[in-house]
C-alpha positions in Angstrom: 0.0 0.0 0.0 3.1 2.3 -0.1 3.5 2.1 -3.9 1.4 0.3 -6.5 2.4 -3.4 -6.7 2.6 -3.4 -10.5 5.2 -0.5 -10.3 7.2 -2.5 -7.7 7.1 -5.6 -9.9 8.2 -3.6 -12.9 11.2 -2.3 -10.9 12.2 -5.7 -9.6 12.1 -7.2 -13.1 14.9 -4.8 -14.2 17.4 -7.4 -13.1 16.1 -9.9 -15.6 19.0 -10.6 -18.1 16.5 -10.8 -21.0 15.5 -7.2 -20.4 19.1 -6.1 -20.7 19.1 -7.7 -24.2 15.8 -6.4 -25.4 15.2 -3.1 -23.5 18.5 -1.5 -22.4 21.9 -2.9 -21.7 22.3 -0.4 -18.9 19.0 -1.3 -17.2 20.6 -3.2 -14.3 22.9 -0.2 -13.6 19.8 2.1 -13.5 18.2 -0.4 -11.1 21.2 -0.4 -8.8 21.4 3.4 -8.9 17.8 3.8 -7.8 17.8 1.1 -5.1 18.5 3.2 -2.1 15.7 5.5 -3.0 13.3 2.6 -3.4 14.4 1.1 -0.1 13.9 4.5 1.6 10.4 4.7 0.2 9.4 1.2 1.2 11.0 1.5 4.7 13.2 -1.1 6.5 10.1 -3.1 7.4 9.7 -4.0 3.7 13.3 -4.7 3.0 12.4 -8.3 2.3 10.8 -7.1 -1.0 14.2 -5.8 -2.2 16.7 -8.2 -0.6 16.8 -10.8 -3.4 17.1 -8.1 -6.1 19.9 -6.4 -4.2 21.8 -9.7 -3.9 21.3 -10.3 -7.6 22.7 -6.9 -8.5 25.6 -7.3 -6.1 26.7 -10.4 -8.1 26.0 -8.9 -11.5 28.7 -9.8 -14.1 29.0 -6.1 -15.1 31.4 -4.3 -12.7 29.6 -1.0 -13.3 26.5 -2.4 -11.6 28.5 -3.7 -8.6 30.4 -0.4 -8.5 27.1 1.6 -8.3 26.0 -0.5 -5.3 29.5 -0.1 -3.7 29.2 3.7 -3.8 25.8 3.6 -2.1 26.0 0.7 0.4 26.7 3.2 3.3 23.5 5.0 2.5 21.5 1.8 2.4 23.0 0.9 5.8 21.6 4.0 7.3 18.1 3.2 5.9 18.1 -0.4 7.1 19.6 0.0 10.6 22.3 -2.0 12.4 20.6 -5.4 12.6 19.7 -5.7 8.9 23.0 -4.2 7.9 24.9 -6.8 9.9 22.8 -9.6 8.5 22.3 -8.6 4.9 24.8 -5.9 3.9 28.0 -6.9 5.7 28.4 -10.1 3.5 28.0 -8.1 0.3 30.3 -5.4 1.7 33.0 -8.1 2.3 32.5 -9.3 -1.3 33.1 -5.7 -2.6 36.3 -5.5 -0.6 37.8 -8.4 -2.7 36.4 -7.1 -6.1 38.1 -5.1 -8.8 39.6 -1.7 -7.9 36.8 0.0 -9.8 34.4 -1.6 -7.3 36.6 -1.4 -4.2 37.0 2.4 -4.6 33.2 2.7 -3.9 33.5 1.1 -0.5 36.8 2.8 0.2 35.4 6.4 -0.4 32.8 5.8 2.3 34.6 3.3 4.5 34.3 5.5 7.6 30.6 6.1 7.0 30.0 2.3 6.8 32.2 1.2 9.7 30.8 3.7 12.2 27.4 2.1 11.7 28.6 -1.3 12.8 28.9 -2.6 16.4 32.4 -2.4 17.9 33.1 -6.1 17.7 32.0 -6.4 14.1 34.0 -3.2 13.2 37.1 -4.6 14.8 37.1 -7.5 12.3 38.0 -5.0 9.5 41.3 -4.0 11.1 42.8 -7.1 9.5 41.6 -6.1 6.0 42.6 -2.4 5.9 46.1 -3.4 5.0 44.7 -4.9 1.7 43.8 -1.5 0.5 47.4 -0.6 0.1 47.7 -3.1 -2.7 45.9 -2.3 -6.0 45.5 -3.9 -9.3 47.4 -1.1 -10.9 50.3 0.4 -8.8 49.9 3.6 -10.8 46.5 4.1 -9.2 47.8 6.5 -6.6 44.5 8.1 -5.9 43.4 4.9 -4.4 46.1 5.1 -1.8 45.4 8.8 -1.3 41.7 8.0 -0.5 42.9 5.3 1.9 44.9 7.9 3.9 42.0 10.3 4.0 39.7 7.6 5.3 42.2 6.4 7.9 42.3 10.0 9.3 38.6 9.7 10.0 38.7 6.0 11.1 41.2 6.7 13.8 38.4 7.7 16.2 36.6 4.4 15.8 39.4 2.3 17.4 41.2 2.2 20.7 44.9 3.3 20.9 46.1 -0.3 21.1 44.3 -1.3 17.9 45.5 1.9 16.2 49.1 1.1 17.1 48.9 -2.6 16.2 47.1 -2.3 12.8 47.0 1.3 11.5 50.5 2.4 12.4 52.1 0.2 9.8 49.8 1.3 7.0 50.4 5.0 7.8 54.2 4.5 7.7 54.0 2.6 4.4 51.9 5.5 2.9 54.5 8.0 4.1 57.1 6.4 1.9 54.8 6.3 -1.2 56.4 7.2 -4.5 53.7 9.8 -5.2 54.1 13.1 -3.3 50.4 13.7 -3.0 50.0 10.4 -1.2 52.9 11.3 1.1 51.5 14.7 1.9 48.2 13.4 3.1 49.9 10.6 4.9 52.0 13.1 7.0 48.7 14.5 8.3 47.6 10.9 9.1 50.8 10.3 11.1 50.4 13.5 12.9 46.8 12.6 14.0 48.0 9.1 14.8 50.6 10.6 17.3 47.8 12.6 19.0 45.7 9.5 19.4 48.5 7.4 20.8 49.8 10.1 23.2 46.3 10.7 24.5 45.3 7.1 25.1 48.4 5.2 26.2 51.5 7.3 26.7 53.9 4.4 26.2 52.5 3.7 22.8 52.9 7.3 21.8 56.5 7.5 22.9 57.3 4.2 21.1 55.8 5.6 17.9 57.7 8.9 18.1 60.9 7.0 18.6 60.1 4.9 15.6 59.5 8.1 13.5 62.9 9.5 14.7 64.7 6.3 13.7 62.8 5.8 10.4 62.8 9.4 9.1 64.9 11.8 11.2 68.0 9.5 10.9 67.2 8.4 7.3 70.2 8.3 5.0 68.1 9.9 2.2 67.1 13.5 2.3 63.6 12.8 1.4 63.2 10.8 4.6 64.5 13.7 6.7 62.3 16.0 4.8 59.3 13.8 5.7 60.2 14.1 9.4 60.2 17.8 9.2 56.7 17.8 7.5 55.4 15.4 10.1 56.6 17.7 12.9 55.0 20.6 11.1 51.5 19.0 10.8 51.8 17.4 14.3 
């Protein structure tokens, strides 16, 4: 009684492969693009009407369809709430993390927005997977690593100092030595924020990290490493 049943049936039929051949080759992509709006209109109580369609689109052979869903999965999570997100969206989110870079960038750009909606125990599981974002299909895709650094700056607040030290510290240091200057610049800010988090939560961790920065950059045999230390001090 929210929208006419024939209209909903027409929308759900957009995932039919036959329609892609006879109506529009991009029809599945249009369906994926509109899905958060349809879900918002129907409400989370009627998510069961869309669940199968969403899963079908998430496994579509066209990466453009999966990419469209990846860019909007955080919006859908807000609409559905934490329970439905954990049950129905997290498995699809995990699949996107292992997809092509063109799809992974969708979840990466809104990684903080999605992770903050999860319960702490579920969110902690992703600490092990953040390292995988450093590796891309094409090493020249430096914007991917830049986006990772930007997201990590936001994500720092979601984890305790021990987890930040154990899992995010290594990623930040790797990005600080990136071949592309734009990635290094944003990574210096990340490291500066990381120092503040560690100094505020557990002093010993902060001091250990500062000593590591001194050894790695201040006493680096290459001038670019010593320059990096100066920039880190500047932003810190």
